[in-house]
GULO-906048 format. One record per residue: residue number from 1; residue in one letter; x, y, z of N, C-alpha, C in turn. Coordinates in Angstrom, 2 decimals. Layout:
! GULO-906048
  num  residuo      n_X      n_Y      n_Z     ca_X     ca_Y     ca_Z      c_X      c_Y      c_Z
  NUM        a        X        Y        Z        X        Y        Z        X        Y        Z
...
***
This chain:
! GULO-906048
  num  residuo      n_X      n_Y      n_Z     ca_X     ca_Y     ca_Z      c_X      c_Y      c_Z
    1        m     0.84    -1.17     0.00     0.00     0.00     0.00     0.88     1.24     0.00
    2        a     0.70     2.08    -0.99     1.51     3.28    -1.11     0.75     4.49    -0.58
    3        i     1.43     5.28     0.23     0.86     6.51     0.75     1.21     7.64    -0.19
    4        q     0.23     8.41    -0.60     0.45     9.58    -1.43    -0.01    10.80    -0.64
    5        v     0.78    11.86    -0.66     0.41    13.09     0.03     0.25    14.17    -1.03
    6        r    -0.94    14.79    -1.02    -1.26    15.81    -2.02    -1.84    17.06    -1.34
    7        p    -1.76    18.21    -2.01    -2.40    19.41    -1.47    -3.89    19.18    -1.23
    8        a    -4.39    19.80    -0.18    -5.78    19.62     0.25    -6.72    20.50    -0.56
    9        t    -7.03    20.07    -1.76    -7.90    20.84    -2.64    -9.32    20.26    -2.73
   10        v    -9.53    19.08    -2.19   -10.84    18.43    -2.24   -11.52    18.59    -0.88
   11        f   -12.51    19.47    -0.82   -13.17    19.78     0.44   -13.70    18.53     1.14
   12        e   -14.32    17.64     0.42   -14.92    16.44     1.03   -13.87    15.61     1.75
   13        d   -12.65    15.57     1.23   -11.57    14.82     1.87   -11.11    15.51     3.15
   14        v   -11.04    16.85     3.10   -10.68    17.61     4.30   -11.76    17.40     5.37
   15        a   -13.01    17.48     4.97   -14.12    17.31     5.90   -14.11    15.93     6.54
   16        a   -13.74    14.92     5.76   -13.70    13.55     6.30   -12.63    13.41     7.38
   17        l   -11.60    14.24     7.32   -10.49    14.13     8.26   -10.59    15.08     9.44
   18        v   -10.99    16.32     9.22   -10.99    17.30    10.31   -12.34    17.99    10.52
   19        g   -13.33    17.58     9.77   -14.66    18.13     9.97   -15.31    17.51    11.20
   20        p   -16.17    18.26    11.87   -16.85    17.71    13.05   -17.85    16.63    12.64
   21        k   -18.10    15.71    13.55   -19.07    14.63    13.27   -20.46    15.20    13.06
   22        k   -20.78    16.25    13.80   -22.08    16.92    13.69   -21.89    18.17    12.83
   23        p   -22.47    18.22    11.63   -22.24    19.35    10.72   -22.57    20.73    11.29
   24        t   -23.43    20.80    12.28   -23.79    22.09    12.85   -22.86    22.50    14.00
   25        s   -21.83    21.71    14.25   -20.89    21.99    15.33   -20.10    23.26    15.05
   26        n   -19.64    23.89    16.12   -18.86    25.13    15.99   -17.39    24.91    16.29
   27        v   -16.89    23.72    16.06   -15.50    23.41    16.37   -14.78    22.82    15.17
   28        c   -13.52    22.69    15.31   -12.56    22.05    14.43   -12.56    22.58    13.00
   29        f   -12.40    21.71    12.04   -12.11    22.04    10.66   -10.74    22.71    10.58
   30        c    -9.96    22.59    11.66    -8.59    23.09    11.70    -8.53    24.57    11.35
   31        l    -9.46    25.34    11.89    -9.52    26.77    11.60    -8.91    27.65    12.67
   32        s    -8.71    27.14    13.88    -8.32    28.01    14.99    -6.99    28.73    14.77
   33        y    -6.06    28.13    14.05    -4.81    28.83    13.76    -4.80    29.39    12.34
   34        r    -5.68    28.91    11.49    -5.67    29.33    10.08    -6.32    30.69     9.89
   35        v    -7.36    30.98    10.66    -8.03    32.27    10.55    -7.90    32.99    11.89
   36        g    -8.17    34.25    11.91    -8.07    35.00    13.16    -9.08    34.53    14.19
   37        n    -8.78    34.80    15.44    -9.62    34.37    16.56   -11.05    34.89    16.43
   38        k   -11.20    36.14    16.03   -12.53    36.73    15.90   -13.35    35.99    14.84
   39        e   -12.75    35.74    13.68   -13.46    35.01    12.62   -13.73    33.58    13.06
   40        n   -12.76    32.93    13.67   -12.93    31.55    14.11   -14.11    31.43    15.08
   41        n   -14.22    32.34    16.02   -15.32    32.30    16.99   -16.66    32.67    16.37
   42        a   -16.64    33.46    15.31   -17.89    33.88    14.66   -18.47    32.82    13.74
   43        l   -17.63    31.95    13.21   -18.11    30.93    12.26   -18.92    29.88    13.00
   44        r   -20.14    29.69    12.58   -21.05    28.76    13.22   -21.56    27.73    12.23
   45        g   -21.68    26.50    12.68   -22.30    25.44    11.89   -21.77    25.34    10.48
   46        h   -22.68    25.44     9.52   -22.31    25.26     8.11   -21.39    26.37     7.60
   47        e   -21.34    27.51     8.28   -20.42    28.58     7.88   -18.97    28.12     7.98
   48        r   -18.67    27.26     8.94   -17.31    26.73     9.09   -16.95    25.90     7.87
   49        a   -17.85    25.02     7.49   -17.62    24.18     6.31   -17.47    25.04     5.06
   50        d   -18.32    26.04     4.92   -18.24    26.93     3.75   -16.89    27.64     3.70
   51        r   -16.38    28.06     4.86   -15.08    28.77     4.90   -13.96    27.83     4.48
   52        v   -14.02    26.58     4.94   -12.98    25.60     4.56   -13.08    25.27     3.08
   53        r   -14.29    25.19     2.57   -14.47    24.96     1.12   -13.78    26.08     0.33
   54        e   -13.93    27.33     0.80   -13.25    28.47     0.15   -11.73    28.31     0.22
   55        l   -11.22    27.91     1.39    -9.78    27.75     1.56    -9.22    26.66     0.65
   56        c    -9.99    25.59     0.45    -9.54    24.50    -0.42    -9.42    24.95    -1.87
   57        a   -10.20    25.96    -2.25   -10.17    26.46    -3.62    -9.07    27.50    -3.84
   58        q    -8.43    27.95    -2.75    -7.39    28.97    -2.87    -6.03    28.33    -3.16
   59        d    -5.13    29.17    -3.64    -3.76    28.73    -3.88    -2.84    29.56    -2.99
   60        p    -2.18    28.97    -2.03    -2.16    27.55    -1.71    -3.36    27.13    -0.86
   61        p    -3.71    25.84    -0.94    -4.80    25.31    -0.11    -4.37    25.24     1.35
   62        p    -5.29    24.87     2.25    -5.00    24.96     3.69    -4.12    23.86     4.28
   63        g    -3.68    22.93     3.48    -2.84    21.86     4.03    -2.60    20.77     3.01
   64        v    -2.23    19.61     3.52    -2.01    18.43     2.68    -2.77    17.25     3.25
   65        i    -3.08    16.31     2.39    -3.80    15.10     2.78    -3.01    13.89     2.34
   66        a    -2.95    12.90     3.25    -2.34    11.60     2.92    -3.45    10.67     2.47
   67        y    -3.19    10.01     1.36    -4.15     9.05     0.80    -3.51     7.67     0.83
   68        l    -4.30     6.69     1.19    -3.88     5.29     1.18    -4.88     4.56     0.31
   69        d    -4.41     4.06    -0.82    -5.29     3.42    -1.80    -6.48     4.31    -2.17
   70        g    -6.22     5.61    -2.34    -7.24     6.55    -2.76    -8.13     7.09    -1.65
   71        e    -7.99     6.56    -0.44    -8.82     7.00     0.69    -8.07     8.03     1.52
   72        p    -8.72     9.15     1.86    -8.05    10.14     2.71    -7.90     9.61     4.13
   73        v    -6.65     9.52     4.61    -6.40     8.93     5.93    -5.61     9.83     6.87
   74        g    -5.06    10.94     6.35    -4.28    11.82     7.21    -4.29    13.25     6.71
   75        w    -4.12    14.17     7.65    -4.17    15.61     7.38    -2.99    16.30     8.05
   76        a    -2.46    17.31     7.39    -1.50    18.22     8.01    -1.83    19.63     7.53
   77        a    -1.99    20.54     8.49    -2.24    21.95     8.18    -0.90    22.62     7.94
   78        v    -0.72    23.21     6.79     0.53    23.88     6.43     0.18    25.05     5.51
   79        h     0.76    26.21     5.84     0.41    27.41     5.09     1.44    28.50     5.41
   80        p     1.55    29.54     4.56     2.45    30.64     4.90     2.08    31.23     6.26
   81        r     3.06    31.38     7.12     2.82    31.89     8.48     2.10    33.24     8.46
   82        a     2.44    34.07     7.51     1.85    35.42     7.43     0.33    35.37     7.30
   83        d    -0.21    34.27     6.78    -1.65    34.13     6.58    -2.31    33.29     7.67
   84        t    -1.64    33.13     8.80    -2.19    32.34     9.90    -2.23    33.20    11.16
   85        s    -2.84    32.68    12.19    -2.85    33.42    13.46    -1.48    33.39    14.13
   86        f    -0.56    32.56    13.65     0.80    32.57    14.19     1.51    33.89    13.88
   87        a     1.03    34.59    12.86     1.64    35.87    12.50     1.56    36.87    13.64
   88        g     0.53    36.78    14.45     0.38    37.71    15.57     0.39    37.03    16.92
   89        n     0.82    35.78    16.95     0.81    35.01    18.19     1.96    35.46    19.10
   90        r     1.64    35.94    20.28     2.68    36.46    21.18     3.45    35.35    21.89
   91        l     2.98    34.10    21.82     3.68    33.00    22.48     4.64    32.27    21.56
   92        i     4.44    32.39    20.26     5.30    31.74    19.26     6.17    32.83    18.63
   93        p     7.47    32.83    18.92     8.33    33.94    18.46     8.66    33.87    16.97
   94        y     9.06    35.02    16.46     9.65    35.08    15.12    11.14    34.82    15.27
   95        v    11.69    34.00    14.41    13.13    33.73    14.44    13.86    34.78    13.59
   96        d    13.26    35.14    12.46    13.85    36.12    11.55    12.75    36.63    10.62
   97        d    13.15    37.33     9.58    12.16    37.94     8.68    11.84    37.09     7.45
   98        l    12.30    35.84     7.41    11.97    34.98     6.27    10.46    34.78     6.18
   99        d     9.97    34.63     4.97     8.55    34.38     4.74     8.29    32.88     4.89
  100        v     8.41    32.39     6.13     8.32    30.95     6.40     6.89    30.45     6.32
  101        w     6.78    29.15     6.19     5.49    28.47     6.28     5.39    27.81     7.64
  102        s     4.18    27.69     8.14     3.91    27.03     9.42     3.24    25.69     9.18
  103        l     3.65    24.71     9.97     3.07    23.37     9.97     2.60    23.13    11.40
  104        w     1.29    23.05    11.62     0.82    23.10    13.00    -0.18    22.05    13.43
  105        c    -0.72    21.26    12.56    -1.74    20.30    12.99    -1.66    19.03    12.16
  106        f    -1.75    17.90    12.85    -1.79    16.59    12.20    -3.03    15.85    12.67
  107        r    -3.58    15.05    11.79    -4.71    14.19    12.15    -4.62    12.94    11.32
  108        v    -4.60    11.79    12.00    -4.60    10.50    11.32    -5.86     9.77    11.75
  109        r    -6.60     9.25    10.79    -7.86     8.57    11.09    -7.61     7.32    11.93
  110        p    -8.51     7.06    12.87    -8.42     5.81    13.64    -8.41     4.62    12.67
  111        g    -7.66     3.62    13.03    -7.51     2.45    12.16    -6.34     2.58    11.20
  112        h    -5.74     3.76    11.15    -4.60     4.00    10.25    -3.38     4.51    11.00
  113        r    -3.47     4.52    12.31    -2.35     5.02    13.12    -1.27     3.95    13.21
  114        k    -0.05     4.41    13.54     1.13     3.54    13.67     1.48     2.84    12.36
  115        q     1.25     3.55    11.25     1.59     3.04     9.93     2.53     3.98     9.17
  116        g     3.11     4.94     9.90     4.04     5.87     9.27     3.40     7.07     8.62
  117        l     2.12     7.27     8.84     1.44     8.39     8.19     1.93     9.75     8.67
  118        m     2.27     9.87     9.93     2.78    11.16    10.43     4.06    11.53     9.69
  119        h     4.93    10.55     9.48     6.18    10.81     8.76     5.90    11.19     7.31
  120        a     4.93    10.51     6.70     4.56    10.84     5.32     3.93    12.23     5.25
  121        l     3.12    12.58     6.24     2.48    13.89     6.25     3.50    15.02     6.40
  122        i     4.44    14.85     7.30     5.44    15.91     7.49     6.31    16.05     6.23
  123        a     6.66    14.92     5.62     7.44    14.97     4.38     6.63    15.63     3.27
  124        g     5.36    15.30     3.18     4.49    15.90     2.17     4.30    17.39     2.38
  125        a     4.18    17.80     3.65     4.04    19.23     3.96     5.31    19.99     3.57
  126        v     6.46    19.40     3.86     7.75    20.01     3.49     7.84    20.14     1.97
  127        d     7.50    19.08     1.25     7.55    19.12    -0.22     6.60    20.18    -0.78
  128        h     5.40    20.25    -0.19     4.41    21.23    -0.65     4.93    22.66    -0.44
  129        a     5.48    22.92     0.73     6.02    24.26     1.02     7.18    24.58     0.08
  130        r     8.08    23.60    -0.12     9.23    23.82    -1.01     8.76    24.10    -2.44
  131        t     7.84    23.29    -2.94     7.32    23.47    -4.29     6.63    24.81    -4.46
  132        s     6.05    25.31    -3.38     5.34    26.59    -3.40     6.28    27.78    -3.21
  133        g     7.58    27.51    -3.06     8.57    28.58    -2.98     8.94    29.04    -1.59
  134        a     8.51    28.32    -0.56     8.85    28.72     0.81    10.35    28.57     1.04
  135        p    10.99    29.56     1.68    12.42    29.45     1.98    12.69    28.55     3.20
  136        a    11.68    28.39     4.05    11.83    27.57     5.25    10.44    27.20     5.75
  137        i    10.39    26.17     6.57     9.14    25.74     7.17     9.40    25.51     8.66
  138        e     8.41    25.86     9.47     8.58    25.66    10.90     7.32    25.03    11.48
  139        g     7.53    24.32    12.60     6.43    23.72    13.34     6.59    24.05    14.80
  140        y     5.56    23.76    15.57     5.52    24.15    16.98     5.09    22.96    17.84
  141        p     5.86    21.87    17.79     5.47    20.65    18.50     5.77    20.73    20.00
  142        v     5.25    19.74    20.71     5.58    19.63    22.13     6.95    18.99    22.27
  143        d     7.67    19.41    23.29     8.95    18.80    23.64     8.66    17.90    24.85
  144        n     8.21    16.69    24.55     7.74    15.77    25.58     8.82    14.86    26.13
  145        a    10.04    14.98    25.67    11.18    14.20    26.17    10.87    12.71    26.25
  146        g    10.09    12.22    25.31     9.77    10.80    25.26     8.58    10.38    26.11
  147        d     8.04    11.28    26.92     6.87    10.95    27.72     5.64    10.86    26.83
  148        r     4.68    10.09    27.28     3.44     9.89    26.52     2.65    11.21    26.45
  149        v     2.12    11.48    25.25     1.31    12.67    25.02    -0.14    12.22    24.82
  150        n    -1.05    12.89    25.49    -2.48    12.62    25.32    -2.82    12.73    23.84
  151        l    -3.49    11.73    23.28    -3.79    11.73    21.84    -4.58    12.96    21.41
  152        t    -5.41    13.49    22.29    -6.17    14.69    21.95    -5.25    15.88    21.72
  153        m    -4.13    15.91    22.43    -3.20    17.03    22.33    -2.01    16.73    21.42
  154        a    -1.97    15.56    20.84    -0.84    15.18    19.98    -0.93    15.78    18.58
  155        y    -1.96    16.56    18.33    -2.15    17.13    17.00    -1.01    18.04    16.55
  156        v    -0.21    18.56    17.48     0.89    19.45    17.10     2.16    18.68    16.75
  157        g     2.19    17.39    17.02     3.38    16.59    16.79     4.35    16.72    17.95
  158        t     5.44    15.99    17.85     6.46    16.00    18.89     7.79    16.49    18.31
  159        r     8.63    16.96    19.19     9.96    17.40    18.77    10.69    16.27    18.04
  160        r    10.56    15.07    18.55    11.24    13.92    17.94    10.76    13.69    16.50
  161        l     9.46    13.81    16.26     8.92    13.66    14.91     9.56    14.68    13.98
  162        f     9.61    15.93    14.41    10.18    16.98    13.58    11.69    16.78    13.38
  163        e    12.40    16.38    14.42    13.84    16.12    14.28    14.08    15.00    13.28
  164        g    13.24    13.98    13.30    13.36    12.87    12.36    13.17    13.29    10.92
  165        a    12.50    14.43    10.72    12.27    14.95     9.37    13.28    16.04     9.00
  166        g    14.32    16.20     9.83    15.38    17.15     9.50    15.17    18.55    10.03
  167        f    14.19    18.76    10.89    13.98    20.07    11.51    14.95    20.21    12.68
  168        e    15.31    21.45    12.99    16.16    21.74    14.14    15.46    22.74    15.05
  169        k    15.73    22.63    16.33    15.15    23.59    17.27    15.72    24.97    16.98
  170        a    14.81    25.93    16.76    15.23    27.30    16.47    14.95    28.23    17.64
  171        a    13.99    27.87    18.50    13.65    28.76    19.62    12.72    28.05    20.59
  172        d    12.74    28.52    21.82    11.72    28.13    22.78    10.49    29.00    22.51
  173        t     9.34    28.56    22.98     8.13    29.36    22.86     7.56    29.58    24.25
  174        g     6.57    30.41    24.34     5.87    30.62    25.61     4.64    29.74    25.71
  175        s     4.46    28.84    24.77     3.27    27.99    24.72     3.52    26.64    25.41
  176        v     2.51    26.17    26.11     2.54    24.86    26.77     1.27    24.13    26.37
  177        l     1.39    22.84    26.06     0.24    22.05    25.68     0.29    20.72    26.41
  178        d    -0.75    20.39    27.11    -0.84    19.15    27.88     0.32    19.02    28.88
  179        g     0.77    20.16    29.40     1.85    20.16    30.39     3.25    20.14    29.79
  180        f     3.35    20.07    28.48     4.66    20.03    27.81     4.93    21.37    27.12
  181        p     6.18    21.85    27.19     6.50    23.08    26.47     6.51    22.81    24.97
  182        r     6.11    23.81    24.22     6.21    23.72    22.77     7.49    24.42    22.33
  183        v     8.13    23.89    21.32     9.35    24.48    20.78     9.13    24.83    19.32
  184        l     9.89    25.80    18.85     9.82    26.17    17.45    10.91    25.38    16.73
  185        m    10.47    24.53    15.81    11.38    23.71    15.01    11.36    24.25    13.58
  186        r    12.53    24.32    12.97    12.62    24.92    11.65    13.47    24.06    10.73
  187        k    13.09    24.09     9.45    13.85    23.42     8.39    14.01    24.38     7.23
  188        s    15.25    24.58     6.81    15.52    25.43     5.66    15.17    24.66     4.39
  189        l    14.56    25.35     3.44    14.19    24.71     2.17    14.97    25.28     1.01
  190        a    15.91    26.16     1.31    16.71    26.80     0.25    17.80    25.87    -0.23
***
């Protein structure tokens, strides 16, 4: 079975991975970092889905999707940092003035975990950013020092995952998730 990672241009595939189970829900769709806090809180029910449908039609789309035998099984949110809420986030520092891309959320469908999809997703996100002309890509995973991370909070990835993909620690952050500090990991694409 070959894993293919492609830009997230098919709304239905994004919805299958990060859409809420109840269409009228006011959560997820991986919008909390992609759009500003005010817009994120204002989007209700089907408006959230409509906003994600718009993002899927834009260039670049809101992330990448891993497919296994044509089925969407994994998601990674990746986009230019300037177009995300990380641009104004006081807890996640700027390292320099490069027009970097941010990689901030992973989701693997139950039944497909522990099959290397996270590694494929991070590699696909890096390739997507590089192909789109990004000079560097950064992520903000937890530095859990090998301790177990609650699956609900594992969406940001771990420092070890990012190091395995060639990222290096560029800075500490002021953010903590599930009791673990988050670090800024960066990979040059030049």
